[in-house]
C-alpha positions in Angstrom: -94.6 -97.8 165.5 -95.6 -101.0 163.5 -97.4 -98.6 161.1 -93.6 -97.1 160.1 -92.4 -100.4 159.7 -94.9 -101.4 157.3 -95.3 -98.6 155.2 -92.0 -98.5 153.3 -92.1 -102.4 153.5 -95.1 -102.4 151.1 -94.1 -99.2 149.6 -91.3 -101.2 148.1 -93.6 -104.0 147.1 -95.6 -101.9 144.9 -92.3 -100.5 143.6 -90.7 -103.7 142.8 -94.1 -105.4 141.3 -94.6 -102.2 138.9 -90.8 -102.5 137.9 -91.3 -106.1 137.2 -94.7 -105.5 135.2 -92.7 -102.7 133.3 -89.9 -105.3 132.4 -92.2 -108.1 131.6 -94.2 -106.0 128.9 -91.2 -104.3 127.1 -89.2 -107.8 127.1 -92.9 -109.5 126.1 -92.9 -107.2 122.9 -88.9 -107.6 122.3 -89.9 -110.9 122.0 -93.0 -110.7 119.8 -91.2 -109.0 117.6 -88.5 -111.1 117.3 -91.0 -114.4 116.5 -92.7 -111.7 114.0 -89.0 -110.5 112.1 -87.5 -114.4 111.9 -91.2 -115.3 110.5 -90.8 -112.1 108.0 -86.9 -112.5 107.6 -86.7 -109.0 108.3 -83.8 -107.4 110.4 -84.8 -106.3 114.1 -84.0 -102.9 114.5 -84.8 -101.9 110.9 -80.8 -101.7 109.2 -78.9 -104.0 107.1 -76.5 -106.1 108.9 -74.7 -107.4 106.2 
């Protein structure tokens, strides 16, 4: 009875951990691109905004 309770909880923890790692990787790449774009003087998504 304890195994059926503990198993989905562990699975939820893994799903949350993987989602956080994925979100952190995406946001980290965007932050690096943003800093490099400010340094180089370009636009973030490749278009002319003006």
